[in-house]
PAVO-124357 format. One record per residue (C-alpha): residue number from 1; residue in three letters; x, y negated, z negated. Coordinates in steps of 0.05 Angstrom, whole numbers, plus 5000, padded with zeros to 4 digits. Layout:
N
(atom NUM ALA (X Y Z))
...
REM end
This chain:
365
(atom 1 MET (5664 2593 4533))
(atom 2 GLN (5630 2663 4555))
(atom 3 VAL (5602 2704 4502))
(atom 4 PRO (5578 2776 4530))
(atom 5 ILE (5521 2812 4493))
(atom 6 VAL (5571 2872 4469))
(atom 7 ASP (5650 2880 4487))
(atom 8 LEU (5661 2953 4498))
(atom 9 VAL (5726 2938 4533))
(atom 10 SER (5760 2903 4472))
(atom 11 GLN (5734 2960 4424))
(atom 12 TYR (5770 3012 4471))
(atom 13 LYS (5833 2972 4474))
(atom 14 ASN (5834 2962 4393))
(atom 15 LEU (5830 3040 4389))
(atom 16 LYS (5864 3056 4451))
(atom 17 ARG (5919 3103 4426))
(atom 18 GLU (5877 3140 4378))
(atom 19 ILE (5818 3153 4425))
(atom 20 ASP (5873 3170 4481))
(atom 21 GLU (5907 3221 4436))
(atom 22 ALA (5840 3255 4414))
(atom 23 ILE (5816 3257 4490))
(atom 24 ASN (5887 3291 4504))
(atom 25 ARG (5875 3340 4454))
(atom 26 VAL (5820 3368 4477))
(atom 27 LEU (5845 3364 4549))
(atom 28 SER (5907 3409 4522))
(atom 29 HIS (5868 3464 4491))
(atom 30 ALA (5807 3454 4539))
(atom 31 HIS (5753 3481 4490))
(atom 32 PHE (5704 3431 4518))
(atom 33 VAL (5637 3462 4494))
(atom 34 PHE (5633 3466 4413))
(atom 35 GLY (5701 3483 4371))
(atom 36 LYS (5739 3449 4321))
(atom 37 GLU (5723 3374 4344))
(atom 38 LEU (5649 3385 4342))
(atom 39 GLU (5654 3417 4267))
(atom 40 THR (5705 3369 4242))
(atom 41 PHE (5658 3312 4272))
(atom 42 GLU (5591 3342 4244))
(atom 43 SER (5629 3356 4176))
(atom 44 GLU (5648 3283 4171))
(atom 45 LEU (5582 3254 4197))
(atom 46 ALA (5542 3292 4145))
(atom 47 GLU (5589 3269 4087))
(atom 48 PHE (5586 3198 4111))
(atom 49 VAL (5509 3199 4111))
(atom 50 GLY (5497 3238 4053))
(atom 51 THR (5466 3298 4080))
(atom 52 GLU (5475 3378 4074))
(atom 53 TYR (5477 3384 4150))
(atom 54 ALA (5492 3347 4220))
(atom 55 LEU (5490 3377 4290))
(atom 56 GLY (5518 3347 4345))
(atom 57 VAL (5466 3345 4409))
(atom 58 ALA (5470 3309 4473))
(atom 59 ASN (5440 3249 4461))
(atom 60 GLY (5391 3210 4408))
(atom 61 THR (5323 3228 4451))
(atom 62 ASP (5344 3304 4452))
(atom 63 ALA (5355 3297 4373))
(atom 64 LEU (5280 3271 4361))
(atom 65 LEU (5256 3319 4416))
(atom 66 LEU (5294 3383 4379))
(atom 67 SER (5268 3360 4314))
(atom 68 LEU (5192 3357 4330))
(atom 69 TYR (5203 3426 4368))
(atom 70 ALA (5240 3460 4311))
(atom 71 LEU (5181 3436 4266))
(atom 72 ASP (5136 3474 4311))
(atom 73 ILE (5096 3410 4335))
(atom 74 LYS (5048 3436 4389))
(atom 75 GLU (4994 3410 4436))
(atom 76 GLY (4943 3371 4401))
(atom 77 ASP (4979 3353 4335))
(atom 78 GLU (4982 3283 4319))
(atom 79 ILE (5045 3243 4300))
(atom 80 ILE (5044 3171 4266))
(atom 81 THR (5094 3122 4296))
(atom 82 THR (5103 3049 4318))
(atom 83 PRO (5087 3016 4387))
(atom 84 PHE (5145 2975 4380))
(atom 85 THR (5212 3012 4391))
(atom 86 PHE (5250 3039 4451))
(atom 87 PHE (5208 3084 4494))
(atom 88 ALA (5247 3154 4480))
(atom 89 SER (5212 3146 4403))
(atom 90 THR (5146 3164 4432))
(atom 91 GLU (5168 3196 4495))
(atom 92 VAL (5187 3257 4454))
(atom 93 ILE (5120 3265 4425))
(atom 94 ALA (5086 3267 4496))
(atom 95 MET (5133 3310 4520))
(atom 96 LEU (5111 3363 4472))
(atom 97 LYS (5035 3344 4490))
(atom 98 ALA (5022 3325 4423))
(atom 99 LYS (4989 3258 4409))
(atom 100 PRO (5021 3190 4388))
(atom 101 ILE (4984 3154 4341))
(atom 102 PHE (5009 3079 4334))
(atom 103 VAL (5014 3036 4269))
(atom 104 ASP (5030 2963 4271))
(atom 105 ILE (5095 2934 4246))
(atom 106 LYS (5110 2883 4198))
(atom 107 GLU (5135 2822 4221))
(atom 108 ASP (5188 2813 4171))
(atom 109 SER (5220 2874 4189))
(atom 110 PHE (5196 2891 4251))
(atom 111 ASN (5186 2966 4224))
(atom 112 ILE (5125 3005 4218))
(atom 113 ASN (5072 2980 4166))
(atom 114 PRO (5063 3034 4115))
(atom 115 GLU (4996 3000 4084))
(atom 116 LEU (4966 3017 4151))
(atom 117 ILE (4987 3086 4154))
(atom 118 GLU (4933 3129 4116))
(atom 119 ASN (4878 3102 4153))
(atom 120 LYS (4905 3135 4214))
(atom 121 ILE (4914 3209 4186))
(atom 122 THR (4870 3259 4211))
(atom 123 GLY (4864 3336 4201))
(atom 124 ARG (4910 3336 4269))
(atom 125 THR (4962 3291 4230))
(atom 126 LYS (5025 3337 4230))
(atom 127 ALA (5080 3279 4215))
(atom 128 ILE (5109 3215 4220))
(atom 129 LEU (5155 3188 4257))
(atom 130 PRO (5184 3118 4230))
(atom 131 VAL (5231 3085 4266))
(atom 132 HIS (5288 3045 4235))
(atom 133 LEU (5296 2982 4280))
(atom 134 PHE (5351 2937 4292))
(atom 135 GLY (5393 2959 4235))
(atom 136 GLN (5341 2957 4178))
(atom 137 CYS (5307 3017 4148))
(atom 138 ALA (5235 3025 4143))
(atom 139 ASP (5200 3025 4080))
(atom 140 MET (5218 3103 4066))
(atom 141 LYS (5197 3098 3990))
(atom 142 HIS (5123 3086 4008))
(atom 143 ILE (5127 3131 4077))
(atom 144 SER (5157 3184 4042))
(atom 145 GLN (5101 3182 3979))
(atom 146 ILE (5043 3181 4039))
(atom 147 ALA (5080 3246 4073))
(atom 148 SER (5081 3283 4004))
(atom 149 LYS (5009 3270 3993))
(atom 150 HIS (4982 3289 4056))
(atom 151 ASP (5033 3348 4068))
(atom 152 LEU (5066 3312 4134))
(atom 153 PHE (5138 3319 4156))
(atom 154 ILE (5180 3262 4163))
(atom 155 VAL (5225 3256 4232))
(atom 156 GLU (5269 3193 4226))
(atom 157 ASP (5288 3156 4284))
(atom 158 ALA (5350 3130 4263))
(atom 159 ALA (5379 3118 4325))
(atom 160 GLN (5408 3047 4310))
(atom 161 GLU (5418 3053 4239))
(atom 162 ILE (5473 3088 4217))
(atom 163 GLY (5505 3063 4158))
(atom 164 ALA (5442 3024 4135))
(atom 165 LYS (5412 3035 4067))
(atom 166 PHE (5344 3030 4029))
(atom 167 ASN (5350 3036 3955))
(atom 168 GLY (5426 3055 3959))
(atom 169 LYS (5408 3113 4002))
(atom 170 MET (5426 3122 4080))
(atom 171 ALA (5374 3123 4136))
(atom 172 GLY (5376 3190 4163))
(atom 173 SER (5378 3225 4094))
(atom 174 PHE (5305 3216 4075))
(atom 175 GLY (5257 3257 4119))
(atom 176 ASN (5259 3332 4139))
(atom 177 THR (5306 3309 4201))
(atom 178 ALA (5334 3251 4231))
(atom 179 GLY (5354 3237 4300))
(atom 180 LEU (5419 3198 4310))
(atom 181 SER (5440 3157 4376))
(atom 182 PHE (5512 3148 4393))
(atom 183 PHE (5502 3112 4457))
(atom 184 PRO (5561 3072 4477))
(atom 185 THR (5527 3004 4449))
(atom 186 LYS (5506 3033 4385))
(atom 187 ASN (5542 3016 4323))
(atom 188 LEU (5579 3082 4324))
(atom 189 GLY (5580 3093 4403))
(atom 190 ALA (5612 3155 4445))
(atom 191 CYS (5641 3143 4514))
(atom 192 GLY (5580 3167 4547))
(atom 193 ASP (5511 3197 4520))
(atom 194 ALA (5517 3233 4447))
(atom 195 GLY (5466 3244 4391))
(atom 196 ALA (5463 3281 4327))
(atom 197 ILE (5407 3313 4278))
(atom 198 LEU (5412 3307 4204))
(atom 199 THR (5374 3350 4158))
(atom 200 ASN (5382 3377 4081))
(atom 201 SER (5345 3438 4104))
(atom 202 ARG (5385 3498 4112))
(atom 203 GLU (5327 3540 4148))
(atom 204 LEU (5318 3472 4196))
(atom 205 TYR (5391 3474 4211))
(atom 206 GLU (5401 3542 4228))
(atom 207 LYS (5340 3542 4277))
(atom 208 ILE (5363 3478 4314))
(atom 209 LYS (5425 3507 4314))
(atom 210 LEU (5398 3564 4361))
(atom 211 LEU (5354 3517 4397))
(atom 212 ARG (5409 3471 4421))
(atom 213 ILE (5444 3532 4460))
(atom 214 HIS (5383 3567 4497))
(atom 215 GLY (5363 3597 4430))
(atom 216 SER (5423 3638 4431))
(atom 217 VAL (5450 3682 4369))
(atom 218 LYS (5510 3700 4410))
(atom 219 LYS (5528 3693 4487))
(atom 220 TYR (5474 3723 4523))
(atom 221 TYR (5428 3745 4467))
(atom 222 HIS (5373 3700 4462))
(atom 223 GLN (5325 3704 4396))
(atom 224 SER (5278 3648 4426))
(atom 225 ILE (5271 3596 4478))
(atom 226 GLY (5314 3539 4472))
(atom 227 PHE (5350 3481 4509))
(atom 228 ASN (5415 3464 4539))
(atom 229 ASN (5433 3408 4486))
(atom 230 ARG (5500 3399 4462))
(atom 231 LEU (5555 3345 4440))
(atom 232 ASP (5615 3355 4479))
(atom 233 ALA (5679 3369 4445))
(atom 234 ILE (5713 3304 4478))
(atom 235 GLN (5659 3260 4451))
(atom 236 ALA (5662 3293 4387))
(atom 237 ALA (5740 3274 4381))
(atom 238 ILE (5724 3205 4398))
(atom 239 LEU (5668 3193 4347))
(atom 240 SER (5714 3219 4294))
(atom 241 VAL (5762 3169 4309))
(atom 242 LYS (5708 3107 4309))
(atom 243 LEU (5670 3139 4244))
(atom 244 LYS (5730 3116 4200))
(atom 245 TYR (5722 3044 4220))
(atom 246 LEU (5650 3049 4227))
(atom 247 ASN (5640 3010 4156))
(atom 248 THR (5691 2957 4169))
(atom 249 TRP (5652 2944 4238))
(atom 250 ASN (5586 2943 4199))
(atom 251 ASN (5611 2898 4150))
(atom 252 ARG (5634 2847 4202))
(atom 253 ARG (5567 2850 4238))
(atom 254 HIS (5534 2833 4166))
(atom 255 LYS (5583 2779 4160))
(atom 256 ILE (5565 2747 4230))
(atom 257 ALA (5488 2760 4215))
(atom 258 SER (5498 2716 4154))
(atom 259 LYS (5532 2662 4191))
(atom 260 TYR (5472 2660 4241))
(atom 261 ASN (5423 2662 4183))
(atom 262 GLU (5448 2602 4146))
(atom 263 ALA (5460 2559 4212))
(atom 264 LEU (5393 2582 4246))
(atom 265 LYS (5344 2591 4198))
(atom 266 ASP (5309 2519 4212))
(atom 267 TYR (5300 2532 4283))
(atom 268 VAL (5279 2605 4292))
(atom 269 LYS (5253 2661 4253))
(atom 270 THR (5313 2695 4224))
(atom 271 PRO (5318 2768 4204))
(atom 272 ALA (5295 2786 4134))
(atom 273 GLU (5346 2799 4078))
(atom 274 LYS (5308 2834 4032))
(atom 275 GLU (5327 2867 3965))
(atom 276 ASN (5344 2939 3964))
(atom 277 TYR (5350 2935 4037))
(atom 278 HIS (5424 2936 4068))
(atom 279 SER (5422 2923 4145))
(atom 280 VAL (5480 2941 4192))
(atom 281 TYR (5450 2891 4245))
(atom 282 HIS (5453 2938 4304))
(atom 283 GLN (5415 2882 4337))
(atom 284 TYR (5411 2807 4309))
(atom 285 THR (5338 2794 4331))
(atom 286 ILE (5305 2727 4322))
(atom 287 MET (5231 2708 4338))
(atom 288 THR (5213 2640 4370))
(atom 289 ASP (5155 2614 4416))
(atom 290 LYS (5207 2585 4460))
(atom 291 ARG (5237 2653 4472))
(atom 292 ASP (5245 2657 4549))
(atom 293 LYS (5271 2575 4552))
(atom 294 LEU (5319 2590 4499))
(atom 295 LYS (5343 2652 4532))
(atom 296 SER (5352 2613 4597))
(atom 297 TYR (5395 2560 4567))
(atom 298 LEU (5437 2603 4533))
(atom 299 GLN (5448 2638 4596))
(atom 300 GLU (5467 2581 4624))
(atom 301 LYS (5520 2564 4571))
(atom 302 GLY (5549 2626 4578))
(atom 303 VAL (5517 2663 4523))
(atom 304 VAL (5488 2731 4538))
(atom 305 SER (5426 2754 4496))
(atom 306 ALA (5375 2810 4507))
(atom 307 ILE (5301 2822 4496))
(atom 308 HIS (5286 2883 4450))
(atom 309 TYR (5232 2902 4468))
(atom 310 PRO (5190 2862 4521))
(atom 311 ILE (5132 2912 4525))
(atom 312 PRO (5102 2944 4464))
(atom 313 LEU (5093 3021 4475))
(atom 314 HIS (5016 3022 4479))
(atom 315 LEU (5014 2976 4533))
(atom 316 GLN (5063 3018 4576))
(atom 317 ALA (5037 3052 4638))
(atom 318 ALA (5060 3115 4614))
(atom 319 PHE (5015 3116 4556))
(atom 320 GLU (4956 3093 4590))
(atom 321 TYR (4919 3153 4573))
(atom 322 LEU (4911 3136 4502))
(atom 323 GLY (4864 3085 4520))
(atom 324 HIS (4899 3025 4487))
(atom 325 LYS (4885 2951 4503))
(atom 326 THR (4919 2882 4487))
(atom 327 GLY (4902 2864 4417))
(atom 328 ASP (4898 2931 4387))
(atom 329 PHE (4970 2922 4355))
(atom 330 PRO (4976 2844 4348))
(atom 331 VAL (5040 2839 4308))
(atom 332 SER (5078 2888 4356))
(atom 333 GLU (5050 2847 4416))
(atom 334 LYS (5074 2782 4386))
(atom 335 ALA (5139 2806 4374))
(atom 336 ALA (5145 2829 4441))
(atom 337 LEU (5135 2758 4464))
(atom 338 GLN (5172 2725 4417))
(atom 339 VAL (5238 2770 4400))
(atom 340 PHE (5309 2770 4426))
(atom 341 SER (5374 2783 4406))
(atom 342 LEU (5439 2747 4400))
(atom 343 PRO (5509 2773 4402))
(atom 344 VAL (5532 2810 4340))
(atom 345 TYR (5582 2864 4352))
(atom 346 PRO (5648 2871 4311))
(atom 347 GLU (5694 2846 4360))
(atom 348 LEU (5658 2774 4362))
(atom 349 THR (5706 2723 4345))
(atom 350 ASP (5695 2669 4295))
(atom 351 ASP (5698 2621 4349))
(atom 352 MET (5648 2650 4393))
(atom 353 VAL (5598 2657 4336))
(atom 354 GLY (5604 2584 4325))
(atom 355 TYR (5596 2566 4399))
(atom 356 VAL (5532 2612 4395))
(atom 357 ILE (5504 2575 4338))
(atom 358 GLU (5520 2508 4368))
(atom 359 LYS (5488 2525 4431))
(atom 360 VAL (5423 2545 4399))
(atom 361 SER (5427 2484 4351))
(atom 362 GLN (5433 2439 4411))
(atom 363 PHE (5373 2468 4444))
(atom 364 PHE (5324 2449 4390))
(atom 365 LYS (5354 2381 4381))
REM end
């Protein structure tokens, strides 16, 4: 049996009629930039997450970049974040010539450890950028308390978290802003690059609304320096179609993860199922010191897996200038050596899930 890490073709086939109709509607009226489709999706997205505002942008990276820019992050400012995440989370900090200040993660969630944050706060600290990783929220109660105490902004990296909850509140609704990604493999994926910014601040909403279109209040009249950063109407139309199915898809992911958890807990370290947290399992990520051998074995048996992420950011060549070394963030470094992700997409059949479980079990017997 062949089990891919994700199957976007099956998802498209299941929604082909609706997606094709949405695309053809945009092609027919030819309003490819802004317009009704984007306005509709932004309204639906804000309602889904529970924020006052949502703004469609070109991708998840730019969602974070515009968020920091709108908060007036400047050269020399310090932003506290995690070294165990996708590169973009910290890349955007460096792009504004601010300084990433890393805080190690908790092994049970792979998210930033809030108990270590306050020790990293200085007079130059301006914001905390927590990453909700693999579908589970960071501890936003603790992080929010720290931010409030020290008068810091919070920019949530919720690229992998749409639909995830902490204490009944959705990821992306805690901070001053949040960045979402709709990269095709995400729980809510576009047919290309796409992203969004969430906020409850009218002031930030209006500011980012201008920033994403060259700081323009109307055509050829520019109030500030901005960006060319918009979500295309075709992508917005497709995302509106898919958003209707997101809760069902996330529930399927959770069901698959529950099967994995029960069957694999004696062989590998499975994701934590913690009280007051509701994960949407963007990735089903396990830990084992036999990671590389198990991954190769599964590949031979037709099961595709992925490593998220093999090198923590403090050891990346691009951040060598920060002066970190091996041993500075031991939990992140351990995770980078031991984690890998099993297939967990909604189109995964029960037979395929059973096959993955069987092959992982066989490896350890």
